[in-house]
PyMOL CGO cylinders between C-alpha atoms (Angstrom):
from pymol import cmd
from pymol.cgo import CYLINDER

trace = [
    CYLINDER, 27.38, -90.00, -98.14, 27.29, -86.27, -97.27, 0.3, 1, 1, 1, 1, 1, 1,
    CYLINDER, 27.29, -86.27, -97.27, 28.99, -84.43, -94.69, 0.3, 1, 1, 1, 1, 1, 1,
    CYLINDER, 28.99, -84.43, -94.69, 29.43, -80.61, -95.48, 0.3, 1, 1, 1, 1, 1, 1,
    CYLINDER, 29.43, -80.61, -95.48, 31.67, -78.24, -94.13, 0.3, 1, 1, 1, 1, 1, 1,
    CYLINDER, 31.67, -78.24, -94.13, 30.97, -74.48, -94.01, 0.3, 1, 1, 1, 1, 1, 1,
    CYLINDER, 30.97, -74.48, -94.01, 33.51, -71.90, -95.28, 0.3, 1, 1, 1, 1, 1, 1,
    CYLINDER, 33.51, -71.90, -95.28, 34.39, -71.40, -91.60, 0.3, 1, 1, 1, 1, 1, 1,
    CYLINDER, 34.39, -71.40, -91.60, 34.62, -74.96, -90.56, 0.3, 1, 1, 1, 1, 1, 1,
    CYLINDER, 34.62, -74.96, -90.56, 36.88, -75.72, -93.28, 0.3, 1, 1, 1, 1, 1, 1,
    CYLINDER, 36.88, -75.72, -93.28, 39.10, -72.85, -92.32, 0.3, 1, 1, 1, 1, 1, 1,
    CYLINDER, 39.10, -72.85, -92.32, 39.46, -73.92, -88.89, 0.3, 1, 1, 1, 1, 1, 1,
    CYLINDER, 39.46, -73.92, -88.89, 40.06, -77.74, -89.72, 0.3, 1, 1, 1, 1, 1, 1,
    CYLINDER, 40.06, -77.74, -89.72, 42.65, -76.49, -91.91, 0.3, 1, 1, 1, 1, 1, 1,
    CYLINDER, 42.65, -76.49, -91.91, 44.62, -74.36, -89.39, 0.3, 1, 1, 1, 1, 1, 1,
    CYLINDER, 44.62, -74.36, -89.39, 44.26, -77.29, -86.57, 0.3, 1, 1, 1, 1, 1, 1,
    CYLINDER, 44.26, -77.29, -86.57, 45.58, -79.68, -89.77, 0.3, 1, 1, 1, 1, 1, 1,
    CYLINDER, 45.58, -79.68, -89.77, 48.58, -77.25, -90.38, 0.3, 1, 1, 1, 1, 1, 1,
    CYLINDER, 48.58, -77.25, -90.38, 49.26, -76.69, -86.71, 0.3, 1, 1, 1, 1, 1, 1,
    CYLINDER, 49.26, -76.69, -86.71, 48.89, -80.66, -85.86, 0.3, 1, 1, 1, 1, 1, 1,
    CYLINDER, 48.89, -80.66, -85.86, 52.58, -82.54, -85.59, 0.3, 1, 1, 1, 1, 1, 1,
    CYLINDER, 52.58, -82.54, -85.59, 53.81, -83.90, -88.53, 0.3, 1, 1, 1, 1, 1, 1,
    CYLINDER, 53.81, -83.90, -88.53, 53.35, -87.55, -89.60, 0.3, 1, 1, 1, 1, 1, 1,
    CYLINDER, 53.35, -87.55, -89.60, 56.48, -89.68, -89.66, 0.3, 1, 1, 1, 1, 1, 1,
    CYLINDER, 56.48, -89.68, -89.66, 55.76, -91.01, -92.77, 0.3, 1, 1, 1, 1, 1, 1,
    CYLINDER, 55.76, -91.01, -92.77, 54.64, -87.74, -94.60, 0.3, 1, 1, 1, 1, 1, 1,
    CYLINDER, 54.64, -87.74, -94.60, 50.96, -88.91, -94.85, 0.3, 1, 1, 1, 1, 1, 1,
    CYLINDER, 50.96, -88.91, -94.85, 48.31, -86.43, -95.86, 0.3, 1, 1, 1, 1, 1, 1,
    CYLINDER, 48.31, -86.43, -95.86, 46.15, -85.61, -92.67, 0.3, 1, 1, 1, 1, 1, 1,
    CYLINDER, 46.15, -85.61, -92.67, 42.57, -85.20, -92.49, 0.3, 1, 1, 1, 1, 1, 1,
    CYLINDER, 42.57, -85.20, -92.49, 39.72, -85.36, -89.88, 0.3, 1, 1, 1, 1, 1, 1,
    CYLINDER, 39.72, -85.36, -89.88, 38.00, -88.58, -88.85, 0.3, 1, 1, 1, 1, 1, 1,
    CYLINDER, 38.00, -88.58, -88.85, 34.27, -87.84, -87.71, 0.3, 1, 1, 1, 1, 1, 1,
    CYLINDER, 34.27, -87.84, -87.71, 32.33, -90.22, -85.94, 0.3, 1, 1, 1, 1, 1, 1,
    CYLINDER, 32.33, -90.22, -85.94, 29.42, -90.69, -83.33, 0.3, 1, 1, 1, 1, 1, 1,
    CYLINDER, 29.42, -90.69, -83.33, 29.83, -92.36, -79.80, 0.3, 1, 1, 1, 1, 1, 1,
    CYLINDER, 29.83, -92.36, -79.80, 27.80, -93.25, -77.05, 0.3, 1, 1, 1, 1, 1, 1,
    CYLINDER, 27.80, -93.25, -77.05, 27.60, -90.59, -74.61, 0.3, 1, 1, 1, 1, 1, 1,
    CYLINDER, 27.60, -90.59, -74.61, 26.51, -86.94, -74.04, 0.3, 1, 1, 1, 1, 1, 1,
    CYLINDER, 26.51, -86.94, -74.04, 23.35, -86.02, -71.97, 0.3, 1, 1, 1, 1, 1, 1,
    CYLINDER, 23.35, -86.02, -71.97, 21.15, -87.09, -75.09, 0.3, 1, 1, 1, 1, 1, 1,
    CYLINDER, 21.15, -87.09, -75.09, 22.76, -90.30, -76.08, 0.3, 1, 1, 1, 1, 1, 1,
    CYLINDER, 22.76, -90.30, -76.08, 25.17, -89.74, -78.83, 0.3, 1, 1, 1, 1, 1, 1,
    CYLINDER, 25.17, -89.74, -78.83, 27.98, -86.99, -78.93, 0.3, 1, 1, 1, 1, 1, 1,
    CYLINDER, 27.98, -86.99, -78.93, 30.17, -86.11, -81.57, 0.3, 1, 1, 1, 1, 1, 1,
    CYLINDER, 30.17, -86.11, -81.57, 33.77, -86.78, -82.48, 0.3, 1, 1, 1, 1, 1, 1,
    CYLINDER, 33.77, -86.78, -82.48, 36.40, -85.34, -84.50, 0.3, 1, 1, 1, 1, 1, 1,
    CYLINDER, 36.40, -85.34, -84.50, 39.81, -86.13, -84.55, 0.3, 1, 1, 1, 1, 1, 1,
    CYLINDER, 39.81, -86.13, -84.55, 43.10, -85.47, -86.38, 0.3, 1, 1, 1, 1, 1, 1,
    CYLINDER, 43.10, -85.47, -86.38, 44.43, -88.31, -88.31, 0.3, 1, 1, 1, 1, 1, 1,
    CYLINDER, 44.43, -88.31, -88.31, 46.26, -89.58, -91.18, 0.3, 1, 1, 1, 1, 1, 1,
    CYLINDER, 46.26, -89.58, -91.18, 45.71, -93.19, -90.61, 0.3, 1, 1, 1, 1, 1, 1,
    CYLINDER, 45.71, -93.19, -90.61, 41.89, -93.68, -91.51, 0.3, 1, 1, 1, 1, 1, 1,
    CYLINDER, 41.89, -93.68, -91.51, 40.33, -97.04, -90.30, 0.3, 1, 1, 1, 1, 1, 1,
    CYLINDER, 40.33, -97.04, -90.30, 39.91, -99.40, -93.28, 0.3, 1, 1, 1, 1, 1, 1,
    CYLINDER, 39.91, -99.40, -93.28, 36.35, -99.35, -93.42, 0.3, 1, 1, 1, 1, 1, 1,
    CYLINDER, 36.35, -99.35, -93.42, 36.15, -95.50, -93.35, 0.3, 1, 1, 1, 1, 1, 1,
    CYLINDER, 36.15, -95.50, -93.35, 34.27, -93.46, -95.78, 0.3, 1, 1, 1, 1, 1, 1,
    CYLINDER, 34.27, -93.46, -95.78, 36.57, -90.46, -97.48, 0.3, 1, 1, 1, 1, 1, 1,
    CYLINDER, 36.57, -90.46, -97.48, 35.23, -87.45, -98.66, 0.3, 1, 1, 1, 1, 1, 1,
    CYLINDER, 35.23, -87.45, -98.66, 37.21, -84.21, -99.91, 0.3, 1, 1, 1, 1, 1, 1,
    CYLINDER, 37.21, -84.21, -99.91, 35.72, -80.85, -98.82, 0.3, 1, 1, 1, 1, 1, 1,
    CYLINDER, 35.72, -80.85, -98.82, 37.82, -78.22, -100.42, 0.3, 1, 1, 1, 1, 1, 1,
    CYLINDER, 37.82, -78.22, -100.42, 41.49, -78.89, -98.92, 0.3, 1, 1, 1, 1, 1, 1,
    CYLINDER, 41.49, -78.89, -98.92, 40.17, -80.87, -96.22, 0.3, 1, 1, 1, 1, 1, 1,
    CYLINDER, 40.17, -80.87, -96.22, 40.20, -85.01, -96.20, 0.3, 1, 1, 1, 1, 1, 1,
    CYLINDER, 40.20, -85.01, -96.20, 37.32, -86.09, -94.52, 0.3, 1, 1, 1, 1, 1, 1,
    CYLINDER, 37.32, -86.09, -94.52, 37.26, -89.74, -93.10, 0.3, 1, 1, 1, 1, 1, 1,
    CYLINDER, 37.26, -89.74, -93.10, 33.82, -90.92, -91.65, 0.3, 1, 1, 1, 1, 1, 1,
    CYLINDER, 33.82, -90.92, -91.65, 33.27, -93.60, -89.39, 0.3, 1, 1, 1, 1, 1, 1,
    CYLINDER, 33.27, -93.60, -89.39, 31.11, -96.34, -91.29, 0.3, 1, 1, 1, 1, 1, 1,
    CYLINDER, 31.11, -96.34, -91.29, 29.43, -97.31, -88.49, 0.3, 1, 1, 1, 1, 1, 1,
    CYLINDER, 29.43, -97.31, -88.49, 28.45, -93.75, -87.67, 0.3, 1, 1, 1, 1, 1, 1,
    CYLINDER, 28.45, -93.75, -87.67, 27.71, -92.90, -91.09, 0.3, 1, 1, 1, 1, 1, 1,
    CYLINDER, 27.71, -92.90, -91.09, 23.64, -93.22, -90.82, 0.3, 1, 1, 1, 1, 1, 1,
    CYLINDER, 23.64, -93.22, -90.82, 23.90, -91.15, -88.31, 0.3, 1, 1, 1, 1, 1, 1,
    CYLINDER, 23.90, -91.15, -88.31, 25.87, -88.41, -89.82, 0.3, 1, 1, 1, 1, 1, 1,
    CYLINDER, 25.87, -88.41, -89.82, 24.19, -88.15, -93.10, 0.3, 1, 1, 1, 1, 1, 1,
    CYLINDER, 24.19, -88.15, -93.10, 23.48, -84.74, -94.45, 0.3, 1, 1, 1, 1, 1, 1,
    CYLINDER, 23.48, -84.74, -94.45, 25.52, -83.26, -91.25, 0.3, 1, 1, 1, 1, 1, 1,
    CYLINDER, 25.52, -83.26, -91.25, 26.70, -79.54, -91.83, 0.3, 1, 1, 1, 1, 1, 1,
    CYLINDER, 26.70, -79.54, -91.83, 29.63, -78.77, -89.61, 0.3, 1, 1, 1, 1, 1, 1,
    CYLINDER, 29.63, -78.77, -89.61, 29.73, -74.62, -88.87, 0.3, 1, 1, 1, 1, 1, 1,
    CYLINDER, 29.73, -74.62, -88.87, 32.47, -72.84, -86.93, 0.3, 1, 1, 1, 1, 1, 1,
    CYLINDER, 32.47, -72.84, -86.93, 30.85, -70.78, -84.49, 0.3, 1, 1, 1, 1, 1, 1,
    CYLINDER, 30.85, -70.78, -84.49, 32.81, -67.90, -82.47, 0.3, 1, 1, 1, 1, 1, 1,
    CYLINDER, 32.81, -67.90, -82.47, 31.21, -66.21, -79.55, 0.3, 1, 1, 1, 1, 1, 1,
    CYLINDER, 31.21, -66.21, -79.55, 32.06, -64.29, -76.54, 0.3, 1, 1, 1, 1, 1, 1,
    CYLINDER, 32.06, -64.29, -76.54, 31.05, -67.06, -74.12, 0.3, 1, 1, 1, 1, 1, 1,
    CYLINDER, 31.05, -67.06, -74.12, 31.50, -70.19, -76.22, 0.3, 1, 1, 1, 1, 1, 1,
    CYLINDER, 31.50, -70.19, -76.22, 33.56, -70.84, -79.62, 0.3, 1, 1, 1, 1, 1, 1,
    CYLINDER, 33.56, -70.84, -79.62, 33.69, -74.37, -81.49, 0.3, 1, 1, 1, 1, 1, 1,
    CYLINDER, 33.69, -74.37, -81.49, 32.01, -76.55, -84.21, 0.3, 1, 1, 1, 1, 1, 1,
    CYLINDER, 32.01, -76.55, -84.21, 28.45, -76.84, -84.47, 0.3, 1, 1, 1, 1, 1, 1,
    CYLINDER, 28.45, -76.84, -84.47, 26.65, -79.72, -85.90, 0.3, 1, 1, 1, 1, 1, 1,
    CYLINDER, 26.65, -79.72, -85.90, 23.56, -79.50, -87.88, 0.3, 1, 1, 1, 1, 1, 1,
    CYLINDER, 23.56, -79.50, -87.88, 22.13, -83.04, -87.90, 0.3, 1, 1, 1, 1, 1, 1,
    CYLINDER, 22.13, -83.04, -87.90, 18.65, -83.98, -90.31, 0.3, 1, 1, 1, 1, 1, 1,
    CYLINDER, 18.65, -83.98, -90.31, 19.04, -87.37, -88.22, 0.3, 1, 1, 1, 1, 1, 1,
    CYLINDER, 19.04, -87.37, -88.22, 18.59, -85.96, -84.79, 0.3, 1, 1, 1, 1, 1, 1,
    CYLINDER, 18.59, -85.96, -84.79, 15.26, -86.03, -83.12, 0.3, 1, 1, 1, 1, 1, 1,
    CYLINDER, 15.26, -86.03, -83.12, 16.32, -84.04, -80.24, 0.3, 1, 1, 1, 1, 1, 1,
    CYLINDER, 16.32, -84.04, -80.24, 19.82, -82.28, -79.28, 0.3, 1, 1, 1, 1, 1, 1,
    CYLINDER, 19.82, -82.28, -79.28, 21.03, -81.56, -75.96, 0.3, 1, 1, 1, 1, 1, 1,
    CYLINDER, 21.03, -81.56, -75.96, 21.44, -77.54, -74.73, 0.3, 1, 1, 1, 1, 1, 1,
    CYLINDER, 21.44, -77.54, -74.73, 25.29, -77.88, -74.72, 0.3, 1, 1, 1, 1, 1, 1,
    CYLINDER, 25.29, -77.88, -74.72, 25.29, -78.62, -78.63, 0.3, 1, 1, 1, 1, 1, 1,
    CYLINDER, 25.29, -78.62, -78.63, 27.59, -81.65, -78.27, 0.3, 1, 1, 1, 1, 1, 1,
    CYLINDER, 27.59, -81.65, -78.27, 25.02, -84.44, -78.29, 0.3, 1, 1, 1, 1, 1, 1,
    CYLINDER, 25.02, -84.44, -78.29, 21.91, -85.78, -80.17, 0.3, 1, 1, 1, 1, 1, 1,
    CYLINDER, 21.91, -85.78, -80.17, 19.19, -88.16, -79.77, 0.3, 1, 1, 1, 1, 1, 1,
    CYLINDER, 19.19, -88.16, -79.77, 18.02, -89.99, -83.13, 0.3, 1, 1, 1, 1, 1, 1,
    CYLINDER, 18.02, -89.99, -83.13, 14.70, -91.90, -82.74, 0.3, 1, 1, 1, 1, 1, 1,
    CYLINDER, 14.70, -91.90, -82.74, 14.23, -94.81, -80.54, 0.3, 1, 1, 1, 1, 1, 1,
    CYLINDER, 14.23, -94.81, -80.54, 17.77, -96.20, -81.07, 0.3, 1, 1, 1, 1, 1, 1,
    CYLINDER, 17.77, -96.20, -81.07, 19.48, -93.80, -78.97, 0.3, 1, 1, 1, 1, 1, 1,
    CYLINDER, 19.48, -93.80, -78.97, 21.20, -94.92, -76.00, 0.3, 1, 1, 1, 1, 1, 1,
    CYLINDER, 21.20, -94.92, -76.00, 20.46, -93.74, -72.65, 0.3, 1, 1, 1, 1, 1, 1,
    CYLINDER, 20.46, -93.74, -72.65, 22.16, -90.21, -72.34, 0.3, 1, 1, 1, 1, 1, 1,
    CYLINDER, 22.16, -90.21, -72.34, 24.35, -88.78, -69.15, 0.3, 1, 1, 1, 1, 1, 1,
    CYLINDER, 24.35, -88.78, -69.15, 23.69, -85.39, -67.52, 0.3, 1, 1, 1, 1, 1, 1,
    CYLINDER, 23.69, -85.39, -67.52, 25.96, -82.75, -69.05, 0.3, 1, 1, 1, 1, 1, 1,
    CYLINDER, 25.96, -82.75, -69.05, 28.69, -81.69, -66.99, 0.3, 1, 1, 1, 1, 1, 1,
]
cmd.load_cgo(trace, "trace")
């Protein structure tokens, strides 16, 4: 399983992890990456901060960031590169996904061949 963070994305995620509320048990926090049905192309990316990965999550350490990849989403995330872009109009995480056969204009969702669920218009 390969998920790659650019230097900027790792830096931003480390900042989010430091700024999030502490875990009551002192567990190490990481980011959980998955996809869900939704968005204007059919699938949309999800990033959550967590110290409680699901039992079947794949665990990757990228620099100083623990990444938990949802096992069901793993085939759609294999080889994805996550970057952080800053712009005048929009800033945020940008996903470059080799499994995407199409992406929407907002960059938040993607289509993956014939298995993609029906998308909904961007809002």
